[in-house]
DSSP file (Angstrom, degrees, kcal/mol; ACC not computed):
  #  RESIDUE AA STRUCTURE BP1 BP2  ACC     N-H-->O    O-->H-N    N-H-->O    O-->H-N    TCO  KAPPA ALPHA  PHI   PSI    X-CA   Y-CA   Z-CA
    1    1 A M              0   0    0      0, 0.0     2,-0.1     0, 0.0   110,-0.0   0.000 360.0 360.0 360.0 130.2  -21.7   22.3   -8.8
    2    2 A T        -     0   0    0      1,-0.1     3,-0.3     2,-0.0     0, 0.0  -0.457 360.0-155.2 -81.8 150.6  -22.7   24.8  -11.4
    3    3 A A  S    S+     0   0    0      1,-0.2    -1,-0.1    -2,-0.1     4,-0.1   0.265  71.8  99.6-101.6   6.4  -20.2   26.6  -13.6
    4    4 A S  S    S+     0   0    0      2,-0.1     2,-0.3     0, 0.0    -1,-0.2   0.676  74.2  67.2 -73.3 -14.4  -22.4   29.6  -14.2
    5    5 A R  S    S-     0   0    0     -3,-0.3     2,-0.5     0, 0.0     0, 0.0  -0.794  82.3-127.0-104.0 147.6  -20.6   31.6  -11.6
    6    6 A R        -     0   0    0     -2,-0.3     2,-0.4     0, 0.0    -2,-0.1  -0.819  28.1-164.0 -91.7 128.2  -17.0   32.8  -11.8
    7    7 A Y        -     0   0    0     -2,-0.5     2,-0.1    -4,-0.1    -4,-0.0  -0.851  15.7-126.0-110.1 149.1  -15.0   31.9   -8.8
    8    8 A N     >  -     0   0    0     -2,-0.4     4,-2.4     1,-0.1     5,-0.2  -0.369  39.8 -96.1 -81.1 171.5  -11.7   33.3   -7.7
    9    9 A K  H  > S+     0   0    0      1,-0.2     4,-2.5     2,-0.2     5,-0.2   0.896 124.2  53.6 -62.5 -39.2   -8.8   30.9   -7.1
   10   10 A R  H  > S+     0   0    0      1,-0.2     4,-2.5     2,-0.2    -1,-0.2   0.906 111.6  45.9 -61.7 -39.8   -9.4   30.7   -3.3
   11   11 A Q  H  > S+     0   0    0      2,-0.2     4,-2.2     1,-0.2    -1,-0.2   0.839 109.4  54.3 -72.4 -32.4  -13.0   29.7   -3.9
   12   12 A L  H  X>S+     0   0    0     -4,-2.4     5,-2.4     2,-0.2     4,-0.5   0.922 111.3  46.5 -62.2 -44.4  -12.0   27.2   -6.6
   13   13 A K  H ><5S+     0   0    0     -4,-2.5     3,-0.8     3,-0.2    -2,-0.2   0.919 113.1  48.8 -64.3 -44.5   -9.7   25.5   -4.1
   14   14 A K  H 3<5S+     0   0    0     -4,-2.5    -1,-0.2     1,-0.2    -2,-0.2   0.880 118.4  39.3 -64.1 -36.1  -12.3   25.5   -1.3
   15   15 A K  H 3<5S-     0   0    0     -4,-2.2    -1,-0.2    -5,-0.2    -2,-0.2   0.417 108.5-122.6 -95.8   4.9  -14.9   24.0   -3.6
   16   16 A H  T <<5 +     0   0    0     -3,-0.8     6,-0.5    -4,-0.5     2,-0.3   0.922  64.1 137.8  56.3  50.6  -12.5   21.6   -5.4
   17   17 A L    > < +     0   0    0     -5,-2.4     3,-2.3     4,-0.2    -1,-0.2  -0.750  50.4   0.0-119.7 166.1  -13.3   23.0   -8.9
   18   18 A G  G >  S+     0   0    0      1,-0.3     3,-1.9    -2,-0.3    -9,-0.0  -0.300 136.5   2.4  59.7-129.8  -11.2   23.9  -11.9
   19   19 A E  G 3  S+     0   0    0      1,-0.3    -1,-0.3    -2,-0.1    -6,-0.0   0.673 136.9  55.1 -64.8 -15.3   -7.5   23.2  -11.4
   20   20 A F  G <  S+     0   0    0     -3,-2.3    -1,-0.3     2,-0.1    -2,-0.2   0.326  77.0 128.7 -99.9   6.5   -8.4   21.8   -7.9
   21   21 A Q    <   -     0   0    0     -3,-1.9     2,-0.4    -4,-0.1    -4,-0.2  -0.371  45.1-153.9 -63.0 138.6  -10.9   19.3   -9.1
   22   22 A E        -     0   0    0     -6,-0.5    87,-2.6    57,-0.1    88,-0.5  -0.910   5.5-157.9-116.6 144.2  -10.2   15.8   -7.7
   23   23 A F  E     +A  108   0A   0     -2,-0.4    50,-0.5    55,-0.4     2,-0.3  -0.832  15.1 164.8-120.2 159.3  -11.3   12.5   -9.4
   24   24 A G  E     -AB 107  72A   0     83,-2.3    83,-2.5    -2,-0.3     2,-0.3  -0.915  18.0-142.8-153.9 179.3  -11.8    9.0   -8.1
   25   25 A F  E     - B   0  71A   0     46,-1.8    46,-2.6    -2,-0.3     2,-0.2  -0.996  17.3-113.5-153.0 152.7  -13.4    5.8   -9.1
   26   26 A L  E     - B   0  70A   0     79,-0.4    78,-3.4    -2,-0.3     2,-0.4  -0.591  24.4-163.0 -87.5 146.4  -15.4    2.9   -7.7
   27   27 A V  E     +CB 103  69A   0     42,-2.7    42,-2.1    -2,-0.2     2,-0.3  -0.976  10.5 174.3-126.2 143.2  -14.1   -0.7   -7.4
   28   28 A E  E     +CB 102  68A   0     74,-2.4    74,-3.1    -2,-0.4     2,-0.3  -0.993   6.1 153.9-145.6 147.3  -16.1   -3.8   -6.8
   29   29 A A  E     - B   0  67A   0     38,-2.3    38,-3.2    -2,-0.3     2,-0.4  -0.961  32.0-125.3-161.5 162.9  -15.3   -7.5   -6.7
   30   30 A Q  E     -CB  99  66A   0     69,-3.0    69,-3.3    -2,-0.3     2,-0.2  -0.926  27.8-117.2-113.2 142.7  -16.6  -10.7   -5.2
   31   31 A L  E     -C   98   0A   0     34,-2.1     2,-0.6    -2,-0.4    67,-0.2  -0.568  25.4-126.1 -75.8 138.1  -14.5  -13.1   -3.1
   32   32 A V  S    S-     0   0    0     65,-2.3    -1,-0.1    -2,-0.2    64,-0.0  -0.762  70.4 -30.3 -83.9 121.0  -14.0  -16.6   -4.6
   33   33 A G  S    S-     0   0    0     -2,-0.6     2,-0.5     1,-0.1    -2,-0.0  -0.079 101.8 -41.0  64.9-167.6  -15.1  -19.2   -2.0
   34   34 A T        -     0   0    0      0, 0.0     2,-0.4     0, 0.0    31,-0.1  -0.853  56.4-161.2-104.6 127.5  -14.9  -18.8    1.7
   35   35 A L        -     0   0    0     -2,-0.5    -2,-0.0     1,-0.1     2,-0.0  -0.790  17.5-121.2-104.3 145.3  -11.9  -17.2    3.3
   36   36 A T     >  -     0   0    0     -2,-0.4     4,-2.6     1,-0.1     5,-0.2  -0.306  35.2-104.1 -68.8 165.9  -10.7  -17.3    6.8
   37   37 A L  H  > S+     0   0    0      1,-0.2     4,-2.5     2,-0.2     5,-0.2   0.893 124.8  51.3 -60.5 -40.4  -10.3  -14.1    8.8
   38   38 A A  H  > S+     0   0    0      2,-0.2     4,-2.8     1,-0.2    -1,-0.2   0.928 110.5  48.4 -61.6 -44.4   -6.5  -14.3    8.3
   39   39 A E  H  > S+     0   0    0      2,-0.2     4,-2.5     1,-0.2    -2,-0.2   0.907 111.1  50.2 -63.0 -43.2   -7.0  -14.8    4.5
   40   40 A H  H  X S+     0   0    0     -4,-2.6     4,-2.5     2,-0.2    -1,-0.2   0.944 113.4  46.1 -56.8 -48.5   -9.4  -11.8    4.4
   41   41 A N  H  X S+     0   0    0     -4,-2.5     4,-2.3     1,-0.2     5,-0.2   0.906 111.9  50.8 -63.9 -44.5   -6.9   -9.6    6.3
   42   42 A A  H  X S+     0   0    0     -4,-2.8     4,-2.3     2,-0.2    -1,-0.2   0.893 110.5  50.3 -59.1 -41.0   -4.0  -10.8    4.1
   43   43 A L  H  X S+     0   0    0     -4,-2.5     4,-2.7     1,-0.2     5,-0.2   0.958 113.1  43.8 -66.1 -48.4   -5.9  -10.0    0.9
   44   44 A I  H  X S+     0   0    0     -4,-2.5     4,-2.5     1,-0.2    -1,-0.2   0.877 114.2  49.7 -67.3 -33.9   -6.9   -6.5    2.0
   45   45 A H  H  X S+     0   0    0     -4,-2.3     4,-2.4     2,-0.2     5,-0.2   0.894 112.2  49.4 -67.0 -40.4   -3.4   -5.7    3.3
   46   46 A Q  H  X S+     0   0    0     -4,-2.3     4,-2.9    -5,-0.2     5,-0.5   0.917 111.8  47.9 -66.5 -43.1   -1.9   -6.9    0.1
   47   47 A F  H  X>S+     0   0    0     -4,-2.7     4,-1.6     1,-0.2     5,-1.6   0.929 114.0  46.9 -62.1 -44.4   -4.3   -4.8   -2.0
   48   48 A L  I  <>S+     0   0    0     -4,-2.5     5,-3.2    -5,-0.2     6,-0.3   0.901 117.7  41.5 -67.9 -36.9   -3.6   -1.7    0.0
   49   49 A E  I  <>S+     0   0    0     -4,-2.4     5,-1.0     3,-0.2    -2,-0.2   0.937 125.6  30.9 -77.3 -44.4    0.1   -2.1   -0.1
   50   50 A E  I  <5S+     0   0    0     -4,-2.9    -3,-0.2    -5,-0.2    -2,-0.2   0.894 131.7  24.1 -84.3 -40.5    0.6   -3.2   -3.7
   51   51 A A  I  <5S+     0   0    0     -4,-1.6    -3,-0.2    -5,-0.5    -4,-0.1   0.774 131.5  27.2 -98.2 -31.1   -2.2   -1.5   -5.6
   52   52 A I  I > XS+     0   0    0     -5,-1.6     5,-2.5    -4,-0.1     3,-1.2   0.915 123.6  33.3 -98.6 -66.2   -3.1    1.5   -3.5
   53   53 A E  G > <S+     0   0    0     -5,-3.2     3,-1.6     1,-0.3    -4,-0.2   0.861 114.0  59.7 -60.0 -38.8   -0.3    2.9   -1.4
   54   54 A A  G 3 <S+     0   0    0     -5,-1.0    -1,-0.3    -6,-0.3    -2,-0.1   0.728 110.4  43.9 -63.8 -20.9    2.4    2.0   -3.9
   55   55 A N  G < 5S-     0   0    0     -3,-1.2    -1,-0.3     2,-0.1    -2,-0.2   0.218 120.0-104.6-109.1  13.3    0.7    4.2   -6.4
   56   56 A G  T < 5S+     0   0    0     -3,-1.6    18,-2.2     1,-0.2    19,-0.4   0.822  77.9 132.1  68.0  34.0    0.0    7.2   -4.1
   57   57 A L  E   < -D   73   0A   0     -5,-2.5     2,-0.3    16,-0.3    16,-0.2  -0.620  46.6-143.1-110.6 171.1   -3.7    6.3   -3.8
   58   58 A A  E     -D   72   0A   0     14,-3.0    14,-2.1    -2,-0.2     2,-0.4  -0.951  11.1-153.4-130.9 152.5   -6.2    6.0   -0.9
   59   59 A F  E     -D   71   0A   0     -2,-0.3     2,-0.4    12,-0.2    12,-0.2  -0.985   8.6-173.0-131.5 135.9   -9.1    3.5   -0.6
   60   60 A G  E     +D   70   0A   0     10,-2.4    10,-2.6    -2,-0.4     2,-0.3  -0.969  49.3  66.2-127.0 118.2  -12.3    3.9    1.4
   61   61 A G  E     -D   69   0A   0     -2,-0.4     2,-0.3     8,-0.3     8,-0.2  -0.963  56.0-134.2 167.3-157.4  -14.5    0.8    1.6
   62   62 A G  E     -D   68   0A   0      6,-2.3     6,-2.5    -2,-0.3     2,-0.3  -0.908   8.9-125.9-169.1-166.3  -14.6   -2.6    3.0
   63   63 A Y  E     +D   67   0A   0     -2,-0.3     4,-0.2     4,-0.2     2,-0.1  -0.986  30.2 148.2-161.2 152.2  -15.4   -6.2    2.4
   64   64 A S  S    S-     0   0    0      2,-2.2   -33,-0.0    -2,-0.3     3,-0.0  -0.084  98.5 -21.2-141.8 -99.9  -17.4   -9.2    3.6
   65   65 A D  S    S+     0   0    0     -2,-0.1   -34,-2.1   -35,-0.1     2,-0.3   0.696 143.1  47.3 -85.7 -19.9  -18.5  -11.5    0.9
   66   66 A D  E    S-B   30   0A   0    -36,-0.2    -2,-2.2     2,-0.0     2,-0.4  -0.802  75.4-146.9-114.0 159.4  -18.0   -8.6   -1.5
   67   67 A F  E     +BD  29  63A   0    -38,-3.2   -38,-2.3    -2,-0.3     2,-0.3  -0.993  35.9 133.0-126.7 131.8  -15.1   -6.3   -1.8
   68   68 A G  E     +BD  28  62A   0     -6,-2.5    -6,-2.3    -2,-0.4     2,-0.3  -0.983   7.4 122.1-174.0 161.9  -15.6   -2.6   -2.8
   69   69 A G  E     -BD  27  61A   0    -42,-2.1   -42,-2.7    -2,-0.3     2,-0.4  -0.988  51.0 -61.5 168.9-165.3  -15.0    1.1   -2.3
   70   70 A I  E     -BD  26  60A   0    -10,-2.6   -10,-2.4    -2,-0.3     2,-0.5  -0.914  31.8-153.6-116.5 138.6  -13.7    4.2   -3.6
   71   71 A V  E     +BD  25  59A   0    -46,-2.6   -46,-1.8    -2,-0.4     2,-0.2  -0.958  25.2 156.3-115.5 127.5  -10.2    5.0   -4.8
   72   72 A V  E     -BD  24  58A   0    -14,-2.1   -14,-3.0    -2,-0.5   -48,-0.1  -0.790  49.2 -74.1-134.6 172.3   -8.9    8.6   -4.7
   73   73 A S  E     - D   0  57A   0    -50,-0.5   -16,-0.3   -16,-0.2     4,-0.1  -0.426  30.2-140.5 -70.4 150.4   -5.5   10.3   -4.6
   74   74 A N  S    S+     0   0    0    -18,-2.2   -17,-0.2   -22,-0.1    -1,-0.1   0.488  81.5  80.0 -88.0  -5.9   -3.7   10.1   -1.2
   75   75 A K  S >  S-     0   0    0    -19,-0.4     3,-2.4   -17,-0.0    -2,-0.1  -0.810  94.6-100.7-105.6 143.4   -2.4   13.7   -1.7
   76   76 A P  T 3  S+     0   0    0      0, 0.0     3,-0.1     0, 0.0    -2,-0.1  -0.417 111.8   0.6 -59.6 131.5   -4.5   16.9   -1.1
   77   77 A Y  T 3  S+     0   0    0      1,-0.1    -3,-0.1    -2,-0.1   -56,-0.0   0.729 101.1 159.6  59.8  22.3   -5.6   18.1   -4.5
   78   78 A G    <   -     0   0    0     -3,-2.4     2,-0.5    -5,-0.1   -55,-0.4  -0.226  38.1-119.2 -71.2 164.3   -3.9   15.0   -6.0
   79   79 A K        -     0   0    0    -57,-0.1     2,-0.4    -3,-0.1   -57,-0.1  -0.912  21.0-169.5-111.9 131.3   -4.8   13.8   -9.5
   80   80 A V        +     0   0    0     -2,-0.5     2,-0.2    -7,-0.1    -7,-0.1  -0.962  21.1 170.4-113.0 136.8   -6.1   10.2  -10.3
   81   81 A D    >>  -     0   0    0     -2,-0.4     4,-1.7   -58,-0.0     3,-0.7  -0.691  50.8 -75.3-135.2-171.0   -6.2    9.4  -14.0
   82   82 A E  H 3> S+     0   0    0      1,-0.3     4,-2.6    -2,-0.2     5,-0.2   0.833 123.9  61.2 -62.5 -33.5   -6.8    6.5  -16.3
   83   83 A S  H 3> S+     0   0    0      1,-0.2     4,-2.1     2,-0.2    -1,-0.3   0.884 104.4  49.3 -61.6 -36.0   -3.4    5.0  -15.6
   84   84 A H  H <> S+     0   0    0     -3,-0.7     4,-2.4     2,-0.2     5,-0.2   0.910 110.1  50.9 -65.4 -42.7   -4.4    4.6  -11.9
   85   85 A R  H  X S+     0   0    0     -4,-1.7     4,-2.8     1,-0.2     5,-0.2   0.923 110.4  49.7 -57.2 -45.1   -7.6    2.9  -12.9
   86   86 A A  H  X S+     0   0    0     -4,-2.6     4,-2.6     1,-0.2    -1,-0.2   0.884 109.5  50.7 -65.5 -39.4   -5.7    0.5  -15.2
   87   87 A L  H  X S+     0   0    0     -4,-2.1     4,-2.1    -5,-0.2    -1,-0.2   0.927 114.0  43.9 -63.7 -44.3   -3.2   -0.4  -12.4
   88   88 A V  H  X S+     0   0    0     -4,-2.4     4,-2.6     2,-0.2     5,-0.2   0.906 114.5  49.1 -66.4 -43.0   -6.0   -1.1   -9.9
   89   89 A Q  H  X S+     0   0    0     -4,-2.8     4,-2.7    -5,-0.2     5,-0.3   0.931 111.5  50.6 -63.3 -44.2   -8.1   -3.0  -12.4
   90   90 A D  H  X S+     0   0    0     -4,-2.6     4,-1.9    -5,-0.2    -1,-0.2   0.928 110.8  47.7 -59.2 -45.1   -5.1   -5.1  -13.4
   91   91 A W  H  X S+     0   0    0     -4,-2.1     4,-0.8     1,-0.2    -1,-0.2   0.945 115.2  45.1 -63.0 -47.6   -4.2   -5.9   -9.9
   92   92 A L  H  < S+     0   0    0     -4,-2.6     3,-0.3     1,-0.2    -1,-0.2   0.855 112.6  51.0 -65.0 -35.5   -7.8   -6.9   -9.0
   93   93 A S  H  < S+     0   0    0     -4,-2.7    -1,-0.2     1,-0.2    -2,-0.2   0.808 110.2  49.4 -71.8 -30.2   -8.3   -8.9  -12.2
   94   94 A K  H  < S+     0   0    0     -4,-1.9     2,-0.5    -5,-0.3    -1,-0.2   0.632  85.9 102.0 -82.8 -12.7   -5.1  -10.9  -11.7
   95   95 A H    ><  -     0   0    0     -4,-0.8     3,-1.6    -3,-0.3    -4,-0.0  -0.617  64.7-148.6 -82.6 124.9   -5.8  -11.8   -8.1
   96   96 A S  T 3  S+     0   0    0     -2,-0.5    -1,-0.1     1,-0.3    -4,-0.0   0.668  91.7  60.0 -67.0 -18.3   -7.1  -15.4   -7.9
   97   97 A K  T 3  S+     0   0    0    -66,-0.1   -65,-2.3     2,-0.0     2,-0.4   0.401  97.3  70.3 -89.1   4.5   -9.3  -14.8   -4.9
   98   98 A L  E <   +C   31   0A   0     -3,-1.6     2,-0.3   -67,-0.2   -67,-0.2  -0.958  54.7 172.9-126.6 141.9  -11.4  -12.2   -6.6
   99   99 A T  E     +C   30   0A   0    -69,-3.3   -69,-3.0    -2,-0.4    -2,-0.0  -0.862  58.9  36.2-137.7 173.2  -14.0  -12.5   -9.4
  100  100 A N  E    S-     0   0A   0     -2,-0.3     2,-0.3   -71,-0.2    -1,-0.2   0.894  75.6-169.9  48.3  50.8  -16.5  -10.3  -11.1
  101  101 A V  E     -     0   0A   0     -3,-0.1     2,-0.4   -72,-0.1   -72,-0.2  -0.508   8.5-176.0 -75.0 130.7  -14.2   -7.3  -10.8
  102  102 A K  E     -C   28   0A   0    -74,-3.1   -74,-2.4    -2,-0.3     2,-0.5  -0.996   9.0-173.2-130.7 127.3  -15.7   -4.0  -11.8
  103  103 A V  E     -C   27   0A   0     -2,-0.4   -76,-0.2   -76,-0.2    -2,-0.0  -0.983  22.1-139.8-121.3 118.2  -13.7   -0.7  -11.9
  104  104 A G        -     0   0    0    -78,-3.4     3,-0.1    -2,-0.5     2,-0.0  -0.144  24.2 -88.0 -75.6 170.7  -15.9    2.4  -12.5
  105  105 A E        -     0   0    0      1,-0.1   -79,-0.4   -80,-0.1     2,-0.2  -0.270  53.1 -88.0 -70.4 158.6  -15.2    5.4  -14.7
  106  106 A L        +     0   0    0    -81,-0.1     2,-0.3   -83,-0.1   -81,-0.2  -0.505  57.6 171.1 -65.7 137.9  -13.4    8.4  -13.3
  107  107 A R  E     -A   24   0A   0    -83,-2.5   -83,-2.3    -2,-0.2     2,-0.3  -0.963  45.1 -74.9-144.9 164.1  -15.8   10.9  -11.7
  108  108 A D  E  >  -A   23   0A   0     -2,-0.3     4,-2.0   -85,-0.2   -85,-0.3  -0.445  37.8-148.9 -61.0 124.5  -15.6   13.9   -9.6
  109  109 A A  T  4 S+     0   0    0    -87,-2.6    -1,-0.2    -2,-0.3   -86,-0.2   0.685  93.5  37.6 -74.3 -18.7  -14.5   12.8   -6.1
  110  110 A W  T  4 S+     0   0    0    -88,-0.5    -1,-0.2   -94,-0.2     3,-0.1   0.801 134.9  14.3-101.0 -33.5  -16.5   15.6   -4.4
  111  111 A Y  T  4 S+     0   0    0      1,-0.1     3,-0.3     2,-0.1    -2,-0.2   0.390 105.5  81.7-124.1   1.0  -19.6   16.0   -6.5
  112  112 A G  S  < S+     0   0    0     -4,-2.0    -3,-0.1     1,-0.2    -1,-0.1   0.370  77.4  66.8 -96.2   9.1  -19.8   12.9   -8.7
  113  113 A W              0   0    0      1,-0.1    -1,-0.2    -3,-0.1    -2,-0.1   0.625 360.0 360.0-104.4 -14.2  -21.4   10.4   -6.3
  114  114 A G              0   0    0     -3,-0.3    -1,-0.1     0, 0.0    -2,-0.1   0.476 360.0 360.0 -84.9 360.0  -24.9   11.7   -5.8
């Protein structure tokens, strides 16, 4: 989104710019070994409860042999910062069933993926 135009507050909110800009980050990891369906489900539920929901975040993604997705704030116009990245990276890195953990840099959640 170009900054060459001046927007009023309503337009900034609608376009998620300025004070209404939202950030997110990518997460990726590989599963260690073969997990049963119950182990897969337990892992994703534990991740969502402990690393995502407990920190006011939302996750969009999935898993098969790999695990990955996008992490954003769970609140409208909420802020995600480096502390959230560190919390998620720490949780993923400490989990024994995950390897090759990659947590991307913060980027604009609306315009930073293309």
